[in-house]
N, C-alpha and C positions, 0 to 999 in steps of 0.2 A: 528578599522582599518583592522583587520584580516578577514579571510573568515568567521569566526564564527559570525561576526557582521552583515552579510548579512542574512536576514530572508526571508523565504517563508511561505505562508499560505496554509495549506492543512488539510482536515478533521476537519475544524473549529479551528485549533490551529496554532500558529506560531512555526516554526522550524528553527534552524540554517540550512542553505543549506546542509552542509555535514551530518547532523543528520537525515535527511528525508531518511530513508533506509527501505528496505524490512525487515519485521519482521522475515522472515525465512532465506533468503540467504544474507542479509546485502547489497544488491545492492543499490547504491545511486539512488534515485527516483526524478522525477520532479513533481512539484505541478500540479495536474490535469491529470497526465500521469500514474496513478497507480490505483490499486483497494484497497478496504477497507474490512476488516472483523473484527468484534468485536472492532471497533474503532482504529484498527492498520493498517498501510500501508503494502501492499504487491505488488510486481511486478506482472504485468498481466500474464506473462509467464516466467518461468514455475510454480512459487509458487501458485498464485491464481488459476490457472488451476488445480493444484493438489488438492487444497481445494475443488473445485467444484466436481472433480472426486470422492473424498472421500465422500462428501455429497450424491452423486448419489448412491454410494454403500450402504449407510445406510438408504436410503429412506427418509431422511430429506428434507424438502422444500428447494429449492435453491433460493437464491436472488442474482441476478447479479447486480453489481454496475457499472453503466455506468461512466467510468472515463474520458469522454470527455466533 
């Protein structure tokens, strides 16, 4: 009956709605409205953008996840 009983599906997993949060800043996310890195959810900006910037500085291949 509480908010934790409402689930959303994202990254191939079911989440309690309030538990789908950015791995870095803990911002609550919406299914399909966020990015993914190593199987973990990230907000598109600023956290995922910072990951991409870090990759660019190390020369690693970048893989952009289309969150739409």
